[in-house]
N, C-alpha and C positions, 0 to 999 in steps of 0.2 A: 405296249399298250393292252393297260385291259377294259376291257367289253361286257356290257350285259351280255349276262349269258352263257358267260366263259364259263369252264369247269376247271378246278384250281386243287391243287393240294396245298392246304394250309395250315401256317402254325396258328392254333386256337388259344394258345398259353393251356396245354394239357400235356397229358402225360404221352401221348401221339397227337398224328398231324391227322389230320383231316381232309375228306373232300368236301368243296363247297362251293355252288351254282353262286355266279354274280349276279344281283338282282340291281343294283345301281348302273348309273348312265356316264358316260363319260366325263360331262360337264360338274355333277358331282365328285368326281375323280382330282379331277383336275384341281378345283379348288379347294379340298378338304383334305387330299392325299391320302383318304379311307376309301372303302369299299362296303355296300351293305352285301353281304355272302348269310344263305341259308345253308346249314350242316348236310351233308348226308346222314342218315341213321339207318341200324338196321332193324328189321322186321322177321318175324315168321312169315313164314311161305303163305300162312293160310290167313292170316292177319290181317282184316278190313280196315284200308288205308283211312282215315279224317280227312275232311274234302280239303285242309291246306295240307298234306303232303302228296308231292306230286313225285312221278318216277321219271327220271330222263336216263338216257342211257345204261337200264340196269338198275341205276341208283334210284335211292327213294331219299328226297329230300323233306328237312323240316321246315316249312316257311314259318312257324310259330316260333321257332327255335331261329329266327333273323338276329343279326348281330353287325353291327359297325368294329370292322378291326383297320388299323391301318396300311394303307397296301402294300407295304413290304412284307407284308407277314404271311401274303401269296407266292408261296413256294414255287411250283411249277405249274403248267397247265398243262391239263391231262386232257382235253376236250371242248366241245360247244354244243349248248342244246337248240336247238329248231328253235326259226320266231314260233313256231306254233306252241314249244315246249315253254319256252319262255311267257308267251299268253297267255298259256296256262297257269304260271305262276304267278303272273300277277292279277289273275282272277283269283286265286288264292287268298294272295293275298289281303285281297278283299272283302273275304270273307272272314279275316279276323282281324280287320278294324273299325 
């Protein structure tokens, strides 16, 4: 079962696998067989993060790169965001919508 806040290794149809943060809810997953994910990005240590980038478990997730992918492309669960982190992600999403 996939839940909002899960962190997965995913196939985004790129040359490498990406760490992604799941932002969609269980109902969306069941009805569409898809998930909304934000990929982790690399940033310089002294770089100021944009308001739509959040740090979870040491990774920076870019909510402005949010995309929908088939649930089957989530390869392995690697972690879980706290409820506070998930709420920060949802607030950051509202900044770009």
